N, C-alpha and C positions, 0 to 999 in steps of 0.2 A: 494464588490456587484460583485455577480454573475452574467453571460452575460446573454441576451436571450436567443440564445442558449442553453447554461448550462438547463438552470431553464423547457425547454420544451424537453426537450433527455431523451433519454434513456442510462442508465450506464451500461458496463456488467463489471464483472471482477472476477480474482478467486485467490486461489491459485498457488506454481510455476511448480504444481505436477498437477493439475486439479482434486485433489476428492470433494473442495470444490468452487462452483459457486457461486455470486450473479447477482445480475439488482438490480439493482437504477432508480426510477424514479419519475421526480421533480426535482425540482431545492436545495441545497444542503442551509441548516443555512449558511455554510463559510467553512472554507477551513482553515484549520493553520496548524501551524508547534508548535510544543510542546520540551521545552526545560526542562522539570522537571527529576530528575534525574529517578522516576519508567519509565517515556516513555523511557528514554534512554536505559534501562533496557532492555525493552519487546520488543523494535528493536532491541536491539543489533548495533544501532548507538547514533550521537552523536544529535540527532534529534527524532524527530517520526511527519511526513506530516499527519496529517488528516482530513478525510471531515467529519464534520456534518452531518447529515443526516437530521435532522428537519422534516417537516411533508413531505417530499421525503418517497414515497413510497420502500419499500429492500423486495426483496424476495432472499431465498435462492434455487441457481435451479435448481445446485446437491450438495450432500450434505447437512454439515453444522460442524460451527467452534464446535471445543474441546476447554474448557474456562476453566481457572486460575484469582479463586482469588488473583487479587495484593492487593488487600484494603480492609475494612471492606462496601466499597465501591461502587468498582470499580471490573469489570472483563474485561478479555483481552482474544479475542475470535483469535487459533490459526491454523491454518492446522493439526490435528493430526500423517499425515503421514510424511509433507513433513516442519513441524515448521512457518511455514508464516504464520507472524503475518497479522492477518485481522480488530480483531473490538477491541473498547473503549467504554464498555458500562459501564454507571454510570447515575446516578436519573435524569440529566440535560438531559440521552437521548440517542443513540447512535452515535460512529464514528467509519467510515468505514478507511483501511490503506489506503492512498491515491496512495501509490505505485502499491495498487493491484489489483487498475482500467485498464484497457484492455490501455486506454488513457490516463494515469496521464496527460498528456500534460493540456486535458479539464481543468482541478482541480489545478491551481494555489495557491499558499495561499496566504489570504488576509489580517491575521494578527498573530502571536503569539505571543505565553502563556506556562508561567513557564522562565521566560525567568530568572530571579534569577539564576536557573543554567544554565543557557546556555553556555557554553565550551568559554575562551576567545577565544579560537582559530579559532571559525563557523564563523563569519565575513568576514577571509582570507583566505578560502579557493579561491572562486573565483580571488584571485591572484595565485591563487601556479599555476607550469608551467605547459603542458595541452601535454596529450599525445594519440592518439586511441589505442585502442585496439591490431591492428596490429601494431603496433609500437616498439611493447614491442617484437618480435621475438626471436631477439636475446639471451633476457636474459630468455625466452619463448618460445619457436620453435616449442611446442601443440600447440599452438593456432591453425592453418595452417590447423588443426586436428580435431578441437572441432563439435560434435555431442550434439549437444543441444534435452534430454533431456525432456524438461519444457514444461509447459502445454504454446500454441499459445495464443496472445490478441483478440484474438474471439470463442465464444459459437461455443461448437460441440456437435455431437449427444452422441456421446464415449466416452469415454480417455482411454486409446491411441484410434488411428481413427486406426479403420480397413488397414491392407494393401492390396490394390491390385492386 
């Protein structure tokens, strides 16, 4: 069940480099995690978190995704500049990559698909030891000097933004 706030709101997102941006207005059909092997490969991850658009309206506000036909029925949209996965497009509708939203915390998953391909260790991930990024300075001292070139989690008039 999607919350009332999500149903009424506008959600924005885009790729890592900012070349492709989108806006979704309205409630998604569902938010899922797909474990199928095709989604694993498309996201380069153990599973793909996806927001099924349903009746919500999606507008590409900057650029547009490039597409790859991953099967005879499905196209995968991604940024042609930075490679960020953005869409799953099939006869049953459009889904957007949940992590590409500016505030993915507003899109918690409610169902899992493709569980026949679910990797055996995925359910144990929450039990793994945890470390904050800067807890790794002994092995990765460069972390204190990292400057992100990633697009911010908000809409911008242009990107990169002009320097004052």
